MDAnalysis code that builds the backbone (N, CA, C; Angstrom):
import MDAnalysis as mda
import numpy as np

u = mda.Universe.empty(726, n_residues=242, atom_resindex=np.repeat(np.arange(242), 3), trajectory=True)
u.add_TopologyAttr("name", ["N", "CA", "C"] * 242)
u.add_TopologyAttr("resid", np.arange(1, 243))
u.add_TopologyAttr("resname", ["UNK", "UNK", "UNK", "UNK", "UNK", "UNK", "UNK", "UNK", "UNK", "UNK", "UNK", "UNK", "UNK", "UNK", "UNK", "UNK", "UNK", "UNK", "UNK", "UNK", "UNK", "UNK", "UNK", "UNK", "UNK", "UNK", "UNK", "UNK", "UNK", "UNK", "UNK", "UNK", "UNK", "UNK", "UNK", "UNK", "UNK", "UNK", "UNK", "UNK", "UNK", "UNK", "UNK", "UNK", "UNK", "UNK", "UNK", "UNK", "UNK", "UNK", "UNK", "UNK", "UNK", "UNK", "UNK", "UNK", "UNK", "UNK", "UNK", "UNK", "UNK", "UNK", "UNK", "UNK", "UNK", "UNK", "UNK", "UNK", "UNK", "UNK", "UNK", "UNK", "UNK", "UNK", "UNK", "UNK", "UNK", "UNK", "UNK", "UNK", "UNK", "UNK", "UNK", "UNK", "UNK", "UNK", "UNK", "UNK", "UNK", "UNK", "UNK", "UNK", "UNK", "UNK", "UNK", "UNK", "UNK", "UNK", "UNK", "UNK", "UNK", "UNK", "UNK", "UNK", "UNK", "UNK", "UNK", "UNK", "UNK", "UNK", "UNK", "UNK", "UNK", "UNK", "UNK", "UNK", "UNK", "UNK", "UNK", "UNK", "UNK", "UNK", "UNK", "UNK", "UNK", "UNK", "UNK", "UNK", "UNK", "UNK", "UNK", "UNK", "UNK", "UNK", "UNK", "UNK", "UNK", "UNK", "UNK", "UNK", "UNK", "UNK", "UNK", "UNK", "UNK", "UNK", "UNK", "UNK", "UNK", "UNK", "UNK", "UNK", "UNK", "UNK", "UNK", "UNK", "UNK", "UNK", "UNK", "UNK", "UNK", "UNK", "UNK", "UNK", "UNK", "UNK", "UNK", "UNK", "UNK", "UNK", "UNK", "UNK", "UNK", "UNK", "UNK", "UNK", "UNK", "UNK", "UNK", "UNK", "UNK", "UNK", "UNK", "UNK", "UNK", "UNK", "UNK", "UNK", "UNK", "UNK", "UNK", "UNK", "UNK", "UNK", "UNK", "UNK", "UNK", "UNK", "UNK", "UNK", "UNK", "UNK", "UNK", "UNK", "UNK", "UNK", "UNK", "UNK", "UNK", "UNK", "UNK", "UNK", "UNK", "UNK", "UNK", "UNK", "UNK", "UNK", "UNK", "UNK", "UNK", "UNK", "UNK", "UNK", "UNK", "UNK", "UNK", "UNK", "UNK", "UNK", "UNK", "UNK", "UNK", "UNK", "UNK", "UNK", "UNK", "UNK", "UNK", "UNK", "UNK", "UNK"])
u.atoms.positions = np.array([
    [117.668, -0.479, 70.934],
    [118.248, -1.533, 71.019],
    [118.049, -2.011, 72.441],
    [117.559, -3.298, 72.878],
    [117.488, -3.575, 74.131],
    [118.851, -3.780, 74.950],
    [118.960, -3.681, 76.016],
    [119.775, -4.054, 77.167],
    [119.823, -5.311, 77.265],
    [121.028, -6.123, 76.803],
    [121.062, -7.556, 77.039],
    [121.026, -7.985, 78.546],
    [121.467, -7.165, 79.555],
    [121.261, -7.388, 80.874],
    [120.048, -7.667, 81.395],
    [119.417, -6.329, 81.227],
    [117.826, -6.257, 81.502],
    [117.138, -7.439, 81.049],
    [117.291, -7.857, 79.523],
    [116.471, -8.897, 78.915],
    [116.815, -10.262, 79.949],
    [118.223, -10.618, 80.011],
    [118.447, -11.654, 80.622],
    [117.746, -11.958, 82.313],
    [117.674, -10.758, 82.898],
    [117.082, -10.664, 84.161],
    [115.217, -11.047, 83.905],
    [114.761, -10.432, 82.683],
    [113.547, -10.907, 82.471],
    [113.531, -12.324, 82.103],
    [114.479, -12.994, 81.277],
    [114.164, -14.244, 80.694],
    [114.412, -15.128, 82.205],
    [115.328, -14.851, 83.079],
    [115.690, -15.805, 84.190],
    [114.494, -15.482, 85.195],
    [113.738, -14.479, 85.333],
    [112.608, -14.546, 86.341],
    [111.437, -15.227, 85.642],
    [111.244, -15.202, 84.390],
    [109.923, -15.786, 83.566],
    [110.355, -17.027, 83.539],
    [111.578, -17.803, 83.611],
    [111.862, -19.023, 83.742],
    [111.297, -19.747, 84.970],
    [112.146, -19.031, 85.962],
    [111.741, -19.444, 87.412],
    [110.664, -19.320, 88.023],
    [109.951, -18.347, 87.654],
    [108.496, -18.141, 88.011],
    [107.567, -19.156, 87.129],
    [108.048, -19.481, 85.951],
    [107.164, -20.264, 85.269],
    [107.400, -21.856, 85.811],
    [108.447, -22.337, 86.042],
    [108.761, -23.590, 86.512],
    [108.261, -23.700, 87.999],
    [108.137, -22.717, 88.740],
    [107.358, -23.009, 89.955],
    [105.951, -23.154, 89.993],
    [105.262, -22.068, 89.208],
    [103.923, -22.490, 88.942],
    [103.513, -23.706, 88.072],
    [104.463, -24.196, 87.525],
    [104.053, -25.713, 86.942],
    [104.434, -26.626, 87.743],
    [105.150, -26.437, 88.860],
    [105.341, -27.423, 89.893],
    [104.280, -27.291, 91.169],
    [103.777, -26.140, 91.230],
    [102.724, -25.918, 92.146],
    [103.252, -25.442, 93.369],
    [104.675, -24.585, 93.334],
    [105.237, -24.358, 94.448],
    [104.592, -22.658, 94.716],
    [104.519, -22.269, 95.797],
    [104.120, -20.751, 96.279],
    [104.848, -20.517, 97.419],
    [104.837, -19.412, 98.037],
    [105.591, -18.652, 99.275],
    [106.908, -18.944, 99.271],
    [107.615, -19.551, 100.329],
    [109.054, -19.585, 100.599],
    [109.624, -20.787, 99.007],
    [108.684, -21.564, 98.809],
    [109.641, -22.632, 97.705],
    [109.646, -21.713, 96.330],
    [109.192, -20.638, 96.056],
    [109.404, -19.850, 94.650],
    [110.869, -18.891, 94.941],
    [111.833, -19.089, 94.401],
    [113.265, -18.726, 94.430],
    [112.625, -16.984, 95.258],
    [112.764, -17.076, 96.392],
    [112.174, -16.072, 97.064],
    [112.979, -14.557, 96.926],
    [114.426, -14.621, 96.748],
    [115.096, -13.462, 96.302],
    [114.619, -12.811, 95.032],
    [114.410, -13.710, 93.898],
    [113.873, -13.503, 92.739],
    [112.395, -12.712, 92.616],
    [111.775, -13.438, 93.536],
    [110.225, -12.843, 93.394],
    [110.007, -11.606, 93.903],
    [110.482, -11.113, 94.708],
    [110.585, -9.735, 95.588],
    [111.572, -8.733, 95.093],
    [112.666, -9.144, 94.420],
    [113.943, -8.078, 93.816],
    [113.422, -7.925, 92.518],
    [112.381, -8.268, 91.819],
    [111.974, -7.999, 90.467],
    [113.055, -8.784, 89.373],
    [113.192, -9.685, 89.590],
    [114.325, -10.501, 88.607],
    [115.763, -10.044, 88.663],
    [116.215, -9.858, 90.030],
    [117.503, -9.844, 89.811],
    [118.495, -11.066, 89.632],
    [119.377, -10.784, 89.137],
    [120.247, -12.374, 88.611],
    [121.093, -12.445, 89.741],
    [121.344, -13.334, 90.280],
    [122.342, -13.745, 90.998],
    [123.830, -13.775, 90.694],
    [124.728, -13.407, 91.646],
    [126.114, -13.397, 91.160],
    [126.699, -13.997, 92.212],
    [128.250, -14.333, 92.306],
    [128.617, -14.714, 93.611],
    [128.962, -13.638, 94.356],
    [128.918, -13.792, 95.547],
    [128.842, -12.808, 96.820],
    [130.618, -12.513, 96.954],
    [130.583, -11.048, 97.246],
    [131.790, -10.583, 97.288],
    [132.449, -10.941, 98.738],
    [133.692, -11.114, 99.057],
    [134.284, -11.510, 100.099],
    [133.938, -10.824, 101.256],
    [133.513, -11.178, 102.281],
    [133.098, -10.419, 103.658],
    [131.435, -10.238, 103.569],
    [130.855, -10.366, 102.592],
    [129.619, -10.289, 102.650],
    [128.522, -11.600, 102.873],
    [127.830, -12.041, 103.459],
    [127.097, -13.026, 103.902],
    [125.729, -12.958, 103.385],
    [125.282, -12.275, 103.470],
    [123.737, -12.305, 103.309],
    [123.347, -11.916, 101.513],
    [122.442, -12.704, 100.943],
    [122.265, -12.193, 99.586],
    [121.000, -11.864, 99.666],
    [120.029, -12.071, 100.208],
    [118.704, -11.722, 100.278],
    [118.058, -12.117, 101.439],
    [116.738, -11.283, 102.269],
    [116.329, -11.661, 103.183],
    [114.915, -11.121, 103.401],
    [113.824, -11.524, 104.025],
    [112.576, -10.842, 104.046],
    [111.997, -11.337, 105.646],
    [111.328, -10.103, 106.154],
    [110.760, -10.215, 107.381],
    [111.911, -10.260, 108.619],
    [111.444, -11.160, 109.666],
    [112.395, -11.195, 110.868],
    [113.382, -12.241, 111.059],
    [114.678, -11.754, 110.859],
    [115.927, -12.889, 110.999],
    [116.678, -12.146, 111.921],
    [117.032, -13.216, 112.802],
    [118.184, -12.957, 114.005],
    [119.555, -13.515, 113.734],
    [120.497, -12.923, 113.869],
    [121.782, -13.578, 113.585],
    [122.440, -13.398, 115.138],
    [122.707, -14.374, 115.748],
    [123.359, -14.376, 117.152],
    [122.569, -13.660, 117.990],
    [121.132, -13.552, 118.231],
    [120.354, -12.823, 119.174],
    [120.046, -11.323, 118.487],
    [120.600, -10.928, 117.396],
    [120.458, -9.445, 117.038],
    [119.707, -9.549, 115.853],
    [118.676, -8.674, 115.720],
    [118.114, -8.329, 114.326],
    [118.942, -8.124, 113.416],
    [118.845, -8.574, 112.148],
    [119.712, -9.005, 111.118],
    [119.320, -7.802, 110.070],
    [120.356, -7.461, 109.222],
    [120.004, -6.845, 107.852],
    [120.827, -7.154, 106.913],
    [120.600, -6.718, 105.637],
    [121.681, -7.365, 104.467],
    [122.730, -7.217, 104.722],
    [123.625, -6.313, 105.555],
    [125.007, -6.009, 105.629],
    [125.555, -6.845, 106.981],
    [124.527, -7.834, 107.684],
    [124.965, -8.662, 108.828],
    [126.073, -9.523, 108.200],
    [127.066, -9.796, 109.172],
    [127.829, -11.009, 108.797],
    [127.171, -12.191, 109.577],
    [127.282, -13.490, 108.834],
    [127.258, -14.480, 109.460],
    [128.272, -15.444, 109.436],
    [129.045, -15.834, 110.487],
    [129.962, -16.711, 110.776],
    [129.772, -18.295, 110.843],
    [130.792, -19.025, 110.806],
    [130.376, -20.364, 110.698],
    [130.079, -21.287, 112.183],
    [129.940, -20.060, 113.159],
    [129.579, -20.389, 114.348],
    [128.347, -19.714, 114.742],
    [127.838, -18.844, 113.779],
    [126.621, -18.186, 114.345],
    [125.177, -19.231, 114.396],
    [124.166, -18.542, 115.378],
    [123.024, -18.827, 115.400],
    [122.106, -18.219, 114.339],
    [121.568, -18.636, 113.444],
    [120.541, -17.959, 112.767],
    [119.012, -18.305, 112.897],
    [118.031, -17.363, 113.010],
    [116.708, -17.627, 113.354],
    [115.590, -16.924, 112.379],
    [114.548, -17.478, 111.938],
    [113.747, -16.607, 111.129],
    [112.347, -16.926, 111.960],
    [111.211, -15.678, 111.881],
    [110.331, -15.463, 111.794],
    [109.306, -16.118, 110.941],
    [108.015, -15.803, 111.212],
    [106.971, -15.904, 110.319],
    [106.933, -15.190, 109.034],
    [106.639, -15.912, 108.121],
    [106.893, -15.183, 106.897],
    [108.143, -14.473, 106.513],
    [109.326, -15.067, 107.044],
    [110.488, -14.813, 107.043],
    [111.537, -15.843, 106.156],
    [112.627, -15.232, 105.571],
    [113.725, -16.244, 105.000],
    [115.092, -15.159, 105.069],
    [116.013, -16.082, 105.121],
    [117.179, -15.639, 104.649],
    [118.083, -16.283, 103.748],
    [118.687, -15.975, 102.612],
    [119.516, -16.641, 101.812],
    [120.870, -16.156, 102.101],
    [121.990, -16.882, 102.590],
    [123.408, -16.673, 102.866],
    [124.330, -17.511, 102.443],
    [125.611, -17.122, 102.708],
    [126.877, -17.986, 102.235],
    [127.851, -17.820, 103.144],
    [128.307, -18.892, 103.606],
    [129.597, -18.911, 104.500],
    [130.662, -20.065, 103.703],
    [131.625, -19.073, 103.261],
    [132.703, -19.972, 102.755],
    [132.308, -20.366, 101.384],
    [132.381, -21.620, 101.097],
    [131.943, -22.315, 99.753],
    [130.457, -22.960, 100.098],
    [129.658, -22.761, 101.276],
    [128.457, -23.359, 101.494],
    [127.494, -22.377, 101.376],
    [126.274, -22.577, 100.738],
    [125.318, -21.579, 100.781],
    [123.942, -22.165, 101.087],
    [123.115, -21.344, 101.879],
    [121.790, -21.759, 102.454],
    [120.433, -21.004, 102.077],
    [119.398, -21.464, 102.127],
    [118.206, -20.920, 102.159],
    [117.445, -21.482, 103.359],
    [117.408, -20.605, 104.620],
    [116.485, -20.947, 105.876],
    [115.374, -20.149, 105.626],
    [114.124, -21.067, 105.714],
    [112.743, -20.485, 105.367],
    [112.486, -20.271, 106.829],
    [111.167, -19.848, 106.948],
    [110.394, -19.139, 108.071],
    [110.298, -20.066, 109.256],
    [110.120, -19.719, 110.317],
    [110.190, -20.370, 111.758],
    [111.185, -21.396, 111.970],
    [112.278, -20.841, 111.509],
    [113.171, -21.896, 111.493],
    [114.494, -21.748, 112.346],
    [115.404, -22.407, 113.028],
    [116.377, -22.214, 113.927],
    [117.526, -23.073, 113.449],
    [119.048, -22.585, 113.274],
    [119.934, -23.419, 112.919],
    [121.176, -22.589, 113.385],
    [121.722, -23.642, 114.369],
    [123.152, -23.109, 114.941],
    [124.307, -23.695, 113.902],
    [125.140, -22.834, 113.359],
    [126.223, -23.616, 112.865],
    [127.800, -23.710, 113.577],
    [128.373, -24.601, 113.321],
    [129.559, -24.644, 113.994],
    [130.778, -25.006, 112.925],
    [132.122, -24.197, 113.294],
    [132.929, -24.231, 112.131],
    [134.195, -23.353, 112.733],
    [135.226, -22.879, 111.638],
    [136.178, -22.158, 112.088],
    [136.356, -21.397, 110.702],
    [136.261, -19.862, 111.333],
    [136.205, -18.821, 110.291],
    [135.237, -18.748, 109.366],
    [135.722, -19.142, 107.950],
    [134.668, -19.233, 107.129],
    [134.377, -20.805, 106.471],
    [134.556, -21.818, 107.527],
    [134.502, -22.945, 107.154],
    [133.626, -23.636, 108.136],
    [132.438, -24.357, 107.362],
    [131.631, -24.822, 108.144],
    [132.083, -26.284, 108.371],
    [131.881, -26.791, 109.847],
    [132.203, -28.135, 110.305],
    [130.751, -29.051, 110.305],
    [129.975, -28.374, 110.920],
    [128.257, -28.747, 111.139],
    [127.260, -27.851, 111.401],
    [126.079, -28.421, 111.360],
    [125.140, -27.335, 111.713],
    [123.843, -28.603, 112.437],
    [123.057, -27.597, 113.007],
    [122.073, -28.367, 113.721],
    [120.741, -27.611, 113.301],
    [119.984, -28.237, 112.654],
    [118.571, -27.514, 112.420],
    [117.641, -28.044, 113.658],
    [117.673, -27.108, 114.458],
    [116.728, -27.392, 115.537],
    [115.174, -27.428, 115.475],
    [114.953, -26.658, 114.388],
    [113.457, -26.607, 113.992],
    [113.209, -25.706, 112.584],
    [112.424, -26.016, 111.645],
    [112.313, -25.499, 110.432],
    [112.649, -26.175, 109.205],
    [113.058, -25.274, 108.373],
    [113.500, -26.104, 106.948],
    [114.633, -25.245, 106.490],
    [115.543, -25.994, 105.771],
    [116.780, -25.615, 105.230],
    [117.182, -26.124, 103.978],
    [117.645, -25.741, 103.003],
    [118.080, -25.843, 101.722],
    [119.604, -25.662, 101.851],
    [120.450, -26.266, 101.479],
    [122.155, -26.204, 101.430],
    [122.520, -26.754, 100.283],
    [123.858, -26.033, 99.852],
    [124.707, -26.619, 99.131],
    [125.982, -26.507, 99.897],
    [126.757, -28.014, 99.580],
    [128.078, -27.792, 100.432],
    [129.088, -27.993, 99.247],
    [130.268, -27.136, 99.574],
    [131.293, -27.466, 98.394],
    [132.074, -28.709, 99.080],
    [132.754, -29.367, 97.990],
    [133.517, -30.634, 98.044],
    [134.425, -30.361, 99.561],
    [134.370, -31.180, 100.112],
    [135.481, -31.522, 101.198],
    [136.842, -32.381, 100.796],
    [137.905, -31.887, 101.209],
    [139.280, -32.341, 100.763],
    [139.625, -33.408, 101.988],
    [140.299, -34.452, 101.644],
    [141.147, -35.177, 102.737],
    [140.227, -35.801, 103.721],
    [140.390, -35.619, 104.831],
    [139.603, -35.961, 105.937],
    [138.427, -35.112, 106.434],
    [138.136, -33.885, 105.456],
    [137.262, -33.233, 106.089],
    [135.815, -33.735, 105.548],
    [134.912, -33.355, 106.649],
    [133.441, -33.803, 106.314],
    [132.688, -32.559, 106.817],
    [131.443, -32.706, 106.535],
    [130.468, -31.835, 107.231],
    [129.301, -32.681, 107.874],
    [128.665, -32.267, 108.915],
    [127.869, -33.126, 109.322],
    [126.539, -32.309, 109.944],
    [125.328, -32.691, 109.499],
    [124.110, -32.027, 109.499],
    [123.255, -32.658, 110.311],
    [122.958, -32.128, 111.680],
    [121.820, -32.608, 112.700],
    [120.702, -32.186, 112.533],
    [119.568, -32.934, 112.691],
    [117.996, -32.721, 112.782],
    [117.812, -33.033, 114.084],
    [116.213, -32.902, 114.493],
    [115.778, -33.375, 115.432],
    [115.759, -35.014, 115.824],
    [115.975, -35.839, 114.802],
    [115.941, -36.864, 114.872],
    [117.316, -37.854, 114.074],
    [117.928, -37.141, 113.462],
    [118.790, -37.858, 112.514],
    [120.208, -36.790, 112.644],
    [121.297, -37.883, 112.283],
    [122.556, -37.118, 112.142],
    [123.166, -37.781, 110.455],
    [123.312, -36.618, 109.525],
    [123.568, -37.110, 108.150],
    [125.103, -36.202, 108.164],
    [125.889, -37.421, 107.416],
    [127.085, -36.882, 107.210],
    [127.353, -36.777, 105.793],
    [127.994, -35.410, 105.391],
    [128.064, -35.141, 103.951],
    [129.474, -34.810, 103.493],
    [129.594, -34.891, 102.168],
    [130.901, -33.901, 101.499],
    [130.278, -33.015, 100.537],
    [130.337, -33.109, 99.409],
    [130.147, -31.993, 98.428],
    [128.530, -32.435, 98.072],
    [127.606, -31.884, 98.682],
    [126.000, -32.162, 98.399],
    [125.031, -31.362, 98.387],
    [124.225, -31.175, 97.567],
    [122.768, -30.357, 97.809],
    [122.036, -30.900, 98.643],
    [121.322, -30.390, 99.722],
    [120.636, -31.124, 100.628],
    [119.507, -30.381, 101.053],
    [118.224, -30.819, 101.625],
    [117.244, -29.881, 101.945],
    [116.682, -30.921, 102.942],
    [116.530, -30.179, 104.307],
    [116.142, -30.804, 105.429],
    [114.994, -30.190, 106.200],
    [114.006, -31.080, 106.721],
    [113.155, -30.237, 107.656],
    [113.139, -31.012, 108.839],
    [113.183, -30.452, 109.924],
    [112.994, -30.520, 111.299],
    [111.889, -30.605, 112.387],
    [111.344, -31.386, 112.728],
    [110.203, -31.413, 113.746],
    [110.379, -31.978, 114.702],
    [109.656, -31.930, 115.823],
    [109.944, -32.530, 117.184],
    [110.189, -34.261, 116.857],
    [109.375, -35.143, 116.219],
    [109.639, -36.240, 116.362],
    [109.688, -36.796, 114.865],
    [110.060, -36.279, 113.974],
    [110.239, -36.534, 112.577],
    [110.933, -35.541, 111.885],
    [111.991, -36.191, 110.865],
    [112.810, -35.354, 110.261],
    [112.579, -35.722, 108.793],
    [112.976, -34.685, 107.659],
    [113.092, -35.108, 106.380],
    [114.037, -34.686, 105.672],
    [114.597, -35.830, 104.933],
    [116.104, -35.076, 104.127],
    [116.038, -35.633, 102.717],
    [116.229, -34.692, 101.795],
    [116.120, -35.158, 100.360],
    [117.489, -34.453, 100.154],
    [118.372, -35.734, 99.710],
    [119.745, -35.668, 98.892],
    [119.570, -35.082, 97.557],
    [119.754, -34.160, 97.187],
    [119.280, -33.442, 95.873],
    [120.176, -34.145, 94.917],
    [121.551, -34.161, 95.270],
    [122.857, -34.578, 94.453],
    [123.933, -34.717, 95.662],
    [124.981, -35.887, 95.085],
    [125.895, -36.000, 96.281],
    [125.613, -37.257, 96.925],
    [126.491, -37.544, 97.939],
    [126.526, -38.301, 98.607],
    [126.279, -38.356, 100.357],
    [125.477, -39.202, 100.851],
    [125.146, -38.664, 102.415],
    [125.051, -39.957, 103.221],
    [125.356, -40.100, 104.311],
    [125.413, -41.182, 105.189],
    [124.167, -40.494, 106.293],
    [122.985, -41.256, 106.260],
    [121.932, -40.894, 107.343],
    [121.909, -41.955, 108.549],
    [121.877, -41.463, 109.621],
    [121.839, -42.299, 111.044],
    [120.682, -41.803, 111.864],
    [119.525, -42.468, 112.100],
    [118.711, -41.877, 113.171],
    [119.430, -42.165, 114.672],
    [119.226, -40.924, 115.235],
    [119.620, -40.552, 116.385],
    [119.264, -41.652, 117.297],
    [118.079, -42.037, 117.373],
    [117.461, -42.996, 118.519],
    [117.664, -44.415, 118.232],
    [118.394, -44.618, 117.268],
    [118.462, -45.953, 116.664],
    [119.502, -46.230, 115.689],
    [120.863, -46.186, 116.072],
    [121.935, -46.220, 115.277],
    [121.751, -47.536, 114.078],
    [121.207, -48.533, 114.530],
    [120.854, -49.395, 113.474],
    [120.152, -49.167, 112.315],
    [119.278, -48.126, 112.417],
    [118.524, -47.463, 111.422],
    [119.465, -46.349, 110.822],
    [120.092, -46.775, 109.681],
    [121.157, -45.718, 108.644],
    [121.257, -46.324, 107.327],
    [121.381, -45.471, 106.548],
    [121.567, -45.499, 105.056],
    [122.467, -44.673, 104.410],
    [123.342, -45.186, 103.481],
    [124.295, -44.518, 102.774],
    [123.643, -44.217, 101.381],
    [123.329, -43.029, 100.946],
    [122.532, -42.407, 99.831],
    [123.479, -41.574, 98.706],
    [123.823, -42.339, 97.341],
    [124.322, -41.353, 96.544],
    [122.982, -41.046, 95.693],
    [123.026, -39.746, 95.275],
    [121.895, -39.389, 94.412],
    [122.406, -38.261, 93.376],
    [121.854, -38.328, 92.204],
    [122.096, -37.347, 91.022],
    [120.856, -36.331, 90.998],
    [119.648, -36.498, 91.375],
    [118.672, -35.601, 91.290],
    [117.593, -35.934, 91.997],
    [117.603, -35.730, 93.217],
    [116.440, -35.791, 94.298],
    [115.804, -37.257, 94.069],
    [116.819, -38.319, 94.235],
    [116.707, -39.914, 93.961],
    [116.071, -40.585, 95.022],
    [116.545, -39.924, 95.999],
    [116.044, -40.866, 97.288],
    [115.740, -40.143, 98.499],
    [114.524, -39.246, 98.401],
    [114.127, -38.377, 99.928],
    [113.574, -39.413, 101.190],
    [114.132, -39.023, 102.058],
    [113.600, -40.191, 103.319],
    [113.131, -39.119, 104.673],
    [112.131, -39.861, 105.251],
    [111.616, -39.337, 106.313],
    [112.706, -40.255, 107.680],
    [113.160, -39.476, 108.704],
    [113.707, -40.313, 109.532],
    [112.775, -39.876, 111.196],
    [112.460, -41.042, 111.572],
    [111.460, -40.866, 112.892],
    [112.160, -41.168, 114.041],
    [112.023, -40.676, 115.265],
    [112.270, -40.627, 116.728],
    [111.705, -42.169, 117.138],
    [110.642, -42.507, 116.905],
    [110.194, -43.941, 117.270],
    [109.716, -44.505, 116.121],
    [109.361, -45.854, 116.402],
    [109.075, -46.797, 115.507],
    [109.735, -48.218, 115.514],
    [109.909, -49.030, 114.280],
    [110.551, -50.346, 114.180],
    [111.902, -50.239, 114.202],
    [112.741, -51.264, 115.408],
    [113.861, -51.092, 115.404],
    [114.385, -51.391, 114.012],
    [115.376, -50.576, 113.372],
    [116.094, -50.697, 112.030],
    [115.298, -50.094, 110.966],
    [114.257, -49.746, 111.285],
    [113.170, -49.054, 110.331],
    [112.668, -47.824, 110.478],
    [113.712, -46.879, 110.995],
    [113.155, -45.589, 111.384],
    [113.414, -44.663, 109.912],
    [114.074, -45.227, 109.189],
    [114.326, -44.485, 107.858],
    [113.243, -44.834, 106.911],
    [112.293, -43.940, 106.235],
    [111.596, -44.619, 105.301],
    [111.603, -43.798, 104.093],
    [111.415, -44.195, 103.133],
    [110.919, -43.339, 101.508],
    [110.063, -42.365, 101.885],
    [110.392, -41.269, 101.165],
    [109.477, -39.941, 101.290],
    [109.371, -39.409, 99.903],
    [108.495, -38.414, 99.753],
    [108.366, -37.898, 98.448],
    [109.368, -36.616, 98.319],
    [109.566, -36.223, 96.947],
    [110.308, -35.058, 96.928],
    [109.341, -33.740, 97.165],
    [109.630, -32.767, 97.905],
    [108.586, -31.848, 98.431],
    [109.219, -30.528, 98.766],
    [108.683, -29.245, 98.414],
    [109.313, -28.109, 99.499],
    [110.440, -27.343, 98.731],
    [110.961, -27.878, 97.834],
    [112.486, -27.059, 97.378],
    [112.251, -27.384, 95.766],
    [113.162, -26.758, 95.080],
    [113.098, -26.595, 93.853],
    [114.433, -26.550, 93.048],
    [114.653, -26.911, 91.819],
    [115.804, -26.929, 91.319],
    [116.207, -25.690, 90.915],
    [115.476, -24.530, 90.748],
    [115.673, -23.324, 90.672],
    [116.610, -22.592, 91.836],
    [115.974, -22.931, 92.874],
    [116.463, -22.588, 94.029],
    [117.743, -23.204, 94.295],
    [118.247, -24.585, 93.927],
    [119.512, -24.914, 93.983],
    [120.520, -24.365, 93.301],
    [119.883, -23.735, 91.895],
    [120.978, -22.978, 91.003],
    [121.029, -21.725, 91.552],
    [120.135, -20.980, 92.010],
    [120.653, -19.617, 92.865],
    [121.562, -19.820, 93.718],
    [121.539, -20.745, 94.773],
    [122.388, -20.636, 95.766],
    [124.102, -21.319, 95.643],
    [123.968, -22.133, 94.491],
    [124.893, -22.621, 93.885],
    [125.878, -21.567, 93.181],
    [125.054, -20.656, 92.316],
    [125.802, -19.505, 91.784],
    [126.230, -18.630, 92.582],
    [125.603, -18.549, 94.118],
    [126.192, -17.649, 94.815],
    [127.820, -18.025, 95.442],
    [127.865, -19.207, 95.091],
    [129.413, -19.542, 95.671],
    [130.027, -19.850, 94.389],
    [129.703, -19.571, 93.230],
    [130.427, -19.826, 91.935],
    [130.390, -21.062, 91.370],
    [129.439, -21.803, 91.462],
    [129.077, -23.126, 91.216],
    [127.825, -23.426, 90.331],
    [127.721, -24.614, 89.692],
    [126.545, -24.911, 88.965],
    [125.945, -26.351, 89.789],
    [125.033, -26.552, 89.562],
    [124.642, -27.878, 90.241],
    [125.210, -28.860, 89.521],
    [124.685, -30.300, 89.994],
    [125.063, -31.431, 89.175],
    [124.388, -31.811, 87.985],
    [123.110, -31.396, 88.188],
    [121.932, -31.325, 87.215],
    [121.927, -30.368, 85.949],
    [121.151, -30.337, 84.862],
    [121.349, -29.419, 83.820],
    [120.951, -27.969, 84.242],
    [121.610, -27.098, 83.631],
    [121.673, -25.833, 83.848],
    [120.882, -24.845, 83.174],
    [120.508, -23.443, 83.522],
    [119.485, -22.914, 82.851],
    [119.998, -22.158, 81.364],
    [119.573, -22.767, 80.446],
    [120.241, -22.283, 78.983],
    [119.643, -20.939, 78.878],
    [118.636, -20.323, 79.403],
    [118.183, -18.820, 79.084],
    [118.872, -18.087, 80.099],
    [119.614, -18.522, 80.874],
    [120.639, -17.665, 81.968],
    [121.711, -16.997, 81.412],
    [121.704, -15.954, 80.691],
    [122.830, -15.533, 80.054],
    [123.765, -14.243, 80.618],
    [122.821, -13.699, 81.499],
    [123.895, -12.810, 81.989],
    [125.145, -12.757, 82.712],
    [126.148, -11.961, 82.758],
    [127.209, -11.968, 83.480],
    [127.231, -12.168, 84.928],
    [128.105, -12.892, 85.506],
    [127.800, -13.181, 87.052],
    [127.943, -11.778, 87.683],
    [128.835, -10.555, 87.072],
    [129.088, -9.420, 87.839],
    [127.761, -8.504, 87.275],
    [126.976, -7.791, 87.966],
    [125.973, -6.893, 87.666],
    [124.842, -7.466, 87.524],
    [123.579, -6.878, 88.030],
    [122.272, -7.216, 88.222],
    [121.647, -6.813, 86.700],
])
């Protein structure tokens, strides 16, 4: 008789790898944790553990990290070439891709803001209550969010933001009149945010790129949630145990 947990691992890996190949995604865009961990199924991280998976060179607060390194809501996280880290803070979860640098800001395990100085970051944020908000800053934009899935890229003069689902308010830093409120259900309105250009027109339409639904499913699972869109029907393994 076959092991149902092992079979679930195989199903999940086949599904995610197949989806990635169909989408033409390679490298960091293919559920990185599952690619090199031979199909391990994600589960909600236990209290006190921050890192689900990592590869290559990762620094946390200036020190070389390993999978037992704690990442706080005020940590500086950096990745080198061909590196990444998948981590959780409170009810928020992130995939920081290679050659990236993000400074987090908050209290205890509660993020209040983050600044992506350079690189690429996929995040899911738990719903904020009352007047609580979260703010994401890039090289050219400030993005106010509540409960949202968000993918951002930050270059010197240009940012990219895809609201995978949820509600965000985007403001161009160099021109506050360039702003947009976006409510998305499934990557409906990706945007470029430029540093320079036409007054009131620094936010422009962009393609959906460099991130996948499978990655969103992974990091939502790490905080005990499912994304706002359809879930994997073949993902049948229990949350506890790989």
